[in-house]
N, C-alpha and C positions, 0 to 999 in steps of 0.2 A: 806644564812641566817646569821643573825647577833646576837651578844650577847652584852648586855649593858656593861658587865664587860670588853669587849675588846675596848671600846670607851672612849675617853676623850676630848671632846670639848663642848662647849655649844651654846645655842641659847636664847639670851634675845630678846624679841620680841616687837617692838614699831613702831608706825607710818607707817603701811603698807597699801597699797591700798585695797579698798573693792573689793571683787571678784564679777564679773558679768558673768554669764554663757551665752555663745553664742549658740543659737539653731543651730543644724546641722542635715541635713537630710542624715544620713549615708546610709539608706536603698537603695537609688537610686544612690549611688556613683559608678561610673564605675571603675572596678578594673584594675590595670596594670597587664598584663599577665607576669608572671615570666618565663623567657626563660629556667631556670633550673628546672627540675621536683622536686617536694617536696619529701623529704625523711625523714625517721625517724617515730616516733610515731605520732598519731593524734594530740597530744598537740604540738609537734615540728612543724608539718605542719601548724597548725592554727597560731602559733606565727610567722612563716616565712611569711605567706601570709599577716598578719596584719602589720608586719614590712615593707615588700616590698611596701605596700600601705599607710604607715604612718597612720594606723587606731588605735586609742587608744584602748587598750585591757585590760580587767580585768578577771582574771582566779582564780577559786577555784579548787584546786586539792585535791581529796580524793581517790586516787588510781583508780583502775578499768580500763575500756576500753581505755581511752585516753592515758594511759601510757603503754598499752600492744599491741596495733595494729595500723596500719596506716589507712589512708582514701584514697579512690579512687576518688580524686578530679579532675574534668575536668575544667581547666581554659580556658574559651572561650573569644574571643575578644568582647568588649562592655558588658561584664558580670557585673551585679550589685552585690553589697554586699548582698542584699536581696536574690538573686538567689543562691549565695554561701551558705548562712545560710540554705536555704531549702535543698540544696544538702548535706551539712554536717549532718543536723539533720535526714535526711533519712537513715544515716548510723550509728547513735548513739542510744543506748538504755538506757544508764545510765546517760548521760549528755545532756544538751541542750545549743546550741549556740543562743544567742539572741542579738538584737540591743537595747541597753538601753540608750535612748537619744543620746548623741554624743559618746557613747562608745560601743564597741563590748564586750559581756560578755559570758564566758564559765563557767558553773557550774553544779554540780550534780543536777539531778532532785529531789532526796531526800537529802535535806541539813541537816546535823547533827545539833543538837541544839546548841552546843558550837560554831560552825561556824556561824550559824545564829545570835547568840548573839553578836559575835564580829563585824560582818558586820553591824548590826543594832544598835550598841552602839552609843549613841549621844554625840558629842563633842560640847561644847558651846564656842563661841568666839575663834575659831581656828585661829592662826596666825603663819606665818612662814617667815623667812628672805629669800632673794634670795640664790640660791645654785643649785647644780646639782639635777636632778630628784631623784637620790638615796638619797641625803641629805634631800630632802623634805619628802621622804617616811620614813626615820629614825626619822625625827622630829615628824611626825604624831604618830609613835610608842611611843615616849616619852609622848605625850599628852594622848595616850591610857593608858599607865602605870600610869599616874598621876590620872586617874579616880579611880583606885583601891589602889594606894599608893601615896597620895597627898604629902607626905613628902620625897619621894624617890629622889627628885631632877631631874634636866634635864641636866646633864653633859655627853656628849658622844663624841667619836672620830669618824670622818668620813673620810674614805680613798676612794677617788674617782679618776677616770681617769682625769688627768689635762686637757685633750682635750675635756672633756664632756661639752656640752653647759650649760650655767648658766641660770636658770629660775628665773623670778621675784618672789619675795615673795608676799603673798596675805593674806587677812583677810576675814574670813567668820564668821559673828556674830553668826550664828547658832540659835538653835542647828542643827547640821548636822550629818548624820550618817557617820561611818568610810568608808563605801563603797562609799558614795557620795564624800567624801574628796579624797579618792584614785583616783576616776575617774577624779576629777578636776586636780589632779597632772599630770596624764598621758595624759591629753588632751593638755598639753603645748607643744609648738614646741620643738623638731621635732616629738613629739608623743612618746609613750612608753607603757610599759606593767607592771601591778602589778600582782603578783602571790601569793596567800595564800595557804600554804601547810604545812602538818605536825603539825596541830594545836592540842595540847595536852589537856587533860581534866583539867590540872591545869594551863592553860594559863593566868588566871587572876593574879596569883602570880609568874609566871615564868618571868625571864628576857630575855628569848630567843625570838627574833623577828621572827615570822613565815611568815612575808611578805617581798618579794623582790620587789623593784621598779627599773626599768631600762629603760633608754631612748633608742630609736632605733639607735642612733649613736654608741652604745656600742656593741662590738663583742660578749660579753658574754650573749647576749639575749637568744640564743639557749641553752647555757650551763645552764642558769637559769631554762629552761624548763626541762632539764634532771635532774638537782638537785631537782626540785620540785617533780618529780616522785619518786626519791630516798627517799626524806623526808617523802612522803606519805606512802611509803612501810614499814617504820620503825614502830615497835610495840609501 
């Protein structure tokens, strides 16, 4: 998780290419069988499978079963993503795994109102420069903060792995929801995951960023899943 107070760089945003979504039929995607059995919580297992197959993933963590137990997933040869989704949902009661356009989505069935408000918040004329996937995610948080505090400025510091791939900047005239924009970021090569966790009741005035965005080349992808469950467990 990130705090605006810890960051100090900026993003002036001009002359970026217009974003055009490419339709992807993820449901029929054949999965690569991971030779190593999945371990850890249900969330860690789903993140591992998505990473191994370079499937863009969006996750809302609000505690509960995905942080408390594992899944009995049978990875078969020529198995499609749709088959995996059905298998996972057969073992979950509080969460649902769905295919949302070109993104795999894991979220609670009962979504709290503050989470729903953030994900459906509309950003107009979103623009971002090229940078790491993490940097693009942080830049989106700056735009979110600007909706509630227009004069708060957009100066942040971003510390990323120097080996992380650089993603092209893009421009979406909008209005587009926060969830849509997050999905567009993690769809970029080599794919990645965004995780929303620990959203507080005062998030509209808080400087704490409750969203992590990580590309699949980063080793800390699994650590992000563990941290998300810890953040969701805090009062």
